[in-house]
C-alpha positions in Angstrom: 124.9 95.0 174.4 128.7 94.4 174.1 131.5 96.6 175.6 134.2 98.4 173.7 137.0 100.7 175.0 137.8 104.0 173.4 141.7 104.3 173.7 141.4 108.0 173.4 143.7 110.7 172.0 147.3 111.2 173.7 147.9 114.9 174.3 151.4 116.3 175.1 149.6 119.1 176.9 147.9 116.6 179.3 151.2 114.9 180.1 150.6 111.7 178.2 154.0 111.0 177.3 153.8 107.1 177.5 153.1 105.8 173.8 152.2 102.4 175.3 149.5 103.4 177.6 146.7 102.8 175.0 148.1 99.2 174.4 148.1 98.3 178.0 144.7 99.8 178.3 143.4 97.5 175.4 145.2 94.5 177.0 143.2 95.1 180.4 139.9 95.5 178.4 140.7 92.3 176.6 141.1 90.6 180.1 137.8 92.1 181.2 135.8 90.6 178.2 135.5 93.8 176.3 134.5 93.2 172.6 136.4 95.9 170.8 139.3 98.4 171.2 138.7 101.7 169.3 141.3 104.2 168.3 140.7 107.6 167.3 142.9 110.1 165.5 142.7 113.9 165.1 146.0 115.7 164.5 148.2 113.8 166.7 148.8 110.1 166.8 147.3 108.1 164.1 144.9 105.3 164.6 146.5 102.7 162.2 149.8 102.7 164.3 148.2 102.4 167.6 145.8 99.5 166.4 148.6 97.5 164.9 150.6 97.6 168.4 147.2 96.6 170.1 146.5 93.7 167.5 150.1 92.4 167.9 149.9 92.2 171.7 146.2 90.8 172.1 144.7 87.7 170.8 140.7 88.0 171.0 139.6 91.8 171.3 138.7 93.3 167.8 140.5 96.4 166.8 138.6 99.3 165.3 139.4 102.8 163.9 137.1 105.4 165.2 137.9 106.9 162.9 140.3 107.0 160.0 139.9 110.5 158.5 138.8 110.6 155.0 140.9 113.6 154.0 144.1 112.1 155.2 144.0 109.0 152.9 143.0 108.2 149.5 140.3 105.3 149.4 142.6 103.0 147.9 145.2 103.6 150.6 142.4 102.8 153.3 141.6 99.6 151.3 145.3 98.7 151.5 145.4 99.4 155.2 142.3 97.6 155.9 143.5 94.6 154.2 146.9 94.7 155.9 145.4 95.2 159.4 142.7 92.6 159.0 145.3 90.0 158.0 147.8 90.8 160.8 145.2 90.7 163.3 143.6 87.4 162.2 140.3 89.1 161.2 139.8 91.3 163.9 139.9 94.8 162.2 136.6 97.0 162.0 137.0 100.0 159.7 135.7 103.1 161.1 135.5 106.2 158.8 134.6 109.8 159.0 134.8 113.1 157.1 136.5 114.9 160.2 135.6 118.7 160.4 136.4 121.8 158.3 139.2 122.8 160.7 141.1 119.5 160.5 140.3 118.7 157.0 141.4 122.3 155.7 143.8 123.4 158.3 145.8 120.0 158.7 145.3 117.9 155.6 144.9 120.8 153.1 141.7 119.1 151.7 138.5 121.2 151.2 135.6 120.4 153.4 132.8 120.1 150.7 130.1 117.8 149.8 130.9 115.5 152.7 128.0 113.0 152.1 128.9 112.6 148.4 132.6 112.2 149.1 131.7 109.6 151.8 129.5 107.7 149.6 132.2 107.4 146.8 134.9 106.7 149.2 133.2 103.6 150.7 132.4 102.4 147.5 136.0 102.4 146.3 137.1 100.8 149.6 134.5 98.0 149.3 135.3 97.4 145.6 139.0 97.3 146.3 138.5 94.6 149.1 136.3 92.5 146.5 139.5 92.7 144.4 137.7 94.2 141.5 139.4 96.6 139.1 138.5 99.7 141.0 137.0 102.3 138.9 135.2 105.5 140.1 133.5 108.2 138.0 132.0 110.4 140.4 132.3 114.1 140.8 134.9 113.7 143.7 136.8 110.5 142.7 137.9 109.5 139.4 139.8 106.2 139.2 141.8 105.9 136.8 142.1 109.3 135.9 140.8 109.8 132.4 143.5 111.9 130.9 146.7 110.1 131.8 148.6 106.8 131.8 146.9 105.2 134.6 144.7 102.1 134.4 142.4 100.4 136.5 144.0 98.2 139.0 142.8 95.6 141.6 144.2 94.9 145.0 147.4 92.7 144.6 146.7 90.6 147.6 143.8 88.7 148.5 142.3 90.0 151.7 141.5 87.8 154.6 138.0 89.1 154.7 136.5 90.9 151.5 133.5 92.1 153.8 135.4 93.8 156.7 132.8 95.7 158.5 132.5 99.4 157.6 131.4 102.0 160.3 130.5 105.7 159.8 130.7 108.5 162.3 127.9 110.5 161.9 126.1 113.3 163.7 123.7 115.1 161.4 120.2 113.5 160.1 121.5 113.0 156.4 124.8 111.6 157.6 122.9 109.2 159.7 120.7 107.9 156.8 124.0 107.5 154.7 125.6 105.3 157.4 122.5 103.1 157.3 122.5 102.9 153.7 126.3 102.2 152.8 127.8 100.9 156.3 127.5 98.2 158.8 127.6 100.4 161.9 127.4 103.7 163.4 129.9 105.3 165.6 127.9 107.9 167.6 128.9 110.6 170.0 126.9 112.6 172.7 124.4 109.9 172.5 121.5 110.0 175.0 119.1 106.9 175.2 116.1 109.3 175.3 117.1 110.6 172.0 118.3 107.7 170.2 115.0 106.6 168.5 115.2 109.6 166.2 118.8 108.8 165.1 117.8 105.0 164.6 114.8 106.0 162.3 117.1 107.9 160.3 119.5 105.0 160.0 116.7 102.7 159.2 115.6 105.0 156.5 118.9 104.6 155.0 119.0 101.0 155.1 115.6 100.8 153.4 117.4 102.6 150.5 120.4 100.4 150.4 121.1 98.9 146.8 122.5 95.7 148.4 120.6 94.1 151.1 122.5 94.1 154.4 124.2 90.8 155.3 124.8 91.4 158.9 123.1 93.1 161.7 123.6 96.9 162.0 126.0 97.7 164.8 124.8 100.8 166.9 128.0 102.0 168.8 127.7 104.8 171.3 130.8 106.4 172.6 130.1 107.3 176.3 132.5 109.1 178.7 132.6 107.3 181.9 133.7 108.2 185.4 131.6 106.3 188.0 132.0 107.0 191.6 131.1 105.9 195.1 129.5 109.3 196.0 125.7 109.5 196.8 124.7 111.3 193.6 126.0 112.9 190.5 125.2 116.3 191.9 127.6 115.5 194.8 130.5 114.4 192.4 129.9 117.3 190.3 129.9 119.9 193.1 133.1 118.4 194.4 134.8 118.7 191.0 135.2 114.9 190.3 133.4 115.5 187.1 135.6 118.5 185.7 137.4 116.4 183.1 134.1 115.2 181.6 132.9 119.0 181.6 136.1 120.0 179.9 135.6 117.2 177.3 131.9 118.4 176.5 132.9 121.9 176.3 135.6 121.1 173.8 133.1 119.2 171.6 130.1 121.7 172.1 132.2 124.8 172.0 135.6 124.1 170.2 134.9 121.5 167.6 134.3 123.9 164.9 133.5 127.5 164.1 130.7 129.6 165.4 129.0 129.0 161.9 129.8 125.4 161.7 129.9 122.9 164.8 128.1 119.6 164.3 128.4 118.8 168.0 126.9 122.3 169.1 124.0 121.5 166.8 123.6 118.1 168.3 123.5 119.5 171.8 120.7 121.9 170.6 118.9 119.0 169.2 119.1 117.4 172.7 117.5 120.3 174.2 120.1 122.7 175.3 120.1 125.4 172.8 120.7 128.6 175.1 123.4 126.6 177.1 125.2 125.4 173.9 125.5 128.8 172.6 126.9 130.1 175.8 129.3 127.2 176.0 130.4 127.9 172.4 130.9 131.8 172.9 132.9 131.2 176.1 135.0 128.6 174.4 135.8 130.4 171.3 136.7 133.3 173.5 139.3 131.0 175.1 137.4 131.2 178.4 137.7 127.3 178.6 137.1 126.9 182.3 134.0 129.2 182.1 132.7 127.0 179.1 133.3 123.9 181.0 131.3 125.3 184.0 128.5 126.4 181.7 127.9 122.8 180.3 124.5 121.9 181.6 124.5 119.1 184.1 121.6 117.5 182.4 123.6 117.2 179.3 126.5 115.6 181.2 124.1 113.2 183.0 122.3 112.4 179.5 125.6 111.5 177.6 128.1 110.2 180.3 128.3 107.2 182.7 128.6 109.2 186.1 127.5 108.6 189.7 127.0 105.6 192.0 127.3 102.1 190.8 123.5 101.9 190.6 123.0 104.9 188.6 125.7 103.6 186.1 123.8 100.2 186.1 120.6 101.9 185.2 122.0 104.1 182.5 123.8 101.0 180.9 120.3 99.2 180.9 118.7 102.3 179.4 121.3 102.3 176.5 120.7 98.8 175.8 117.0 99.0 175.9 117.2 102.3 173.4 119.0 100.1 170.9 122.8 100.5 171.5 124.6 97.2 170.6 128.0 98.2 171.5 128.7 100.7 174.1 132.4 102.2 173.8 133.4 103.4 177.2 135.7 106.4 177.1 137.3 106.0 180.5 138.3 109.2 182.4 141.4 108.9 184.7 144.8 110.5 185.1 146.7 107.3 184.5 146.3 103.9 182.9 145.4 102.5 186.3 142.6 104.9 186.8 141.2 104.3 183.4 141.4 100.5 183.8 139.6 100.8 187.2 136.7 102.7 185.1 136.6 99.9 182.6 136.1 97.3 185.6 133.4 99.4 187.2 131.4 99.7 184.0 131.8 95.9 183.3 130.7 95.0 186.7 127.7 97.4 186.3 126.7 95.8 183.0 126.8 92.4 184.4 124.6 93.6 187.3 122.2 95.4 184.9 121.7 92.2 183.0 121.8 94.2 179.8 125.1 92.5 178.6 125.3 89.9 175.8 
């Protein structure tokens, strides 16, 4: 199992006023031997600009989007960006894609959130076709290239990509989306991943890979984004009771309670599938009522322990071994800390724990 770092979202509300902090964190991750630096985007800083800065100031670590939002860019624009960033990084780019959610897609980008599976399938097909320098044509219900009733004609990418097969990853939560990831992508970007429940997700991915029209040419990369805040405490319970895990509780409350509406929250549904139906409903009710601290307090400790790296070094070591044994091939550490220095210390602790576990590769 390899390690990656999730560079995280900058937030003015949290006082993240240093735009170069993610770059310095990626540089430290490279020094520690991390394999990939992933950058996300929501409705703040975009992933491409951050990854370009990281690529320009590093030499070995791969740079990956986690994710580029489909409603934010045309598929052709994403192919252009992929070719550019892969060339500038010397072949170190990994393209992570995701449909985002209804609130961001419709509220920020003005794109209806409908038929996400079909849209993703057509989008990935156009990106791959463009990178192969084919004349790009699409005749799906969601993507039409060229438009049939105008002066446009089918075009091909005007530069030759460094790699025509840049690895494509899909962020997926639901069962059908997991199958789609297996069918059309080279990797899966997972969140709220618990080793105990991973076999079900991997079975969905394998079902998709069995349906792939083109036989896979590389091993499928199972990426789990795991928040981390190891400590020197005697137990997770001690850290939790002392308030040291409050930031992780707040993160989980945001996902389970606030990433969507009462009717549609993919992460809440995932928490239910992980065995926390009543707690997930309570967290969502409190969060949507803007009682955020109460929502964080209502996050079950079992969910926190199952999906985060917390506790003393031996607990983190054992948890890393469990992720590797369950089938995770890349563990993307989401380091919790108030400063770049604190986050870098988390990266060092996790790297040491992985080495001690014997699960690294």
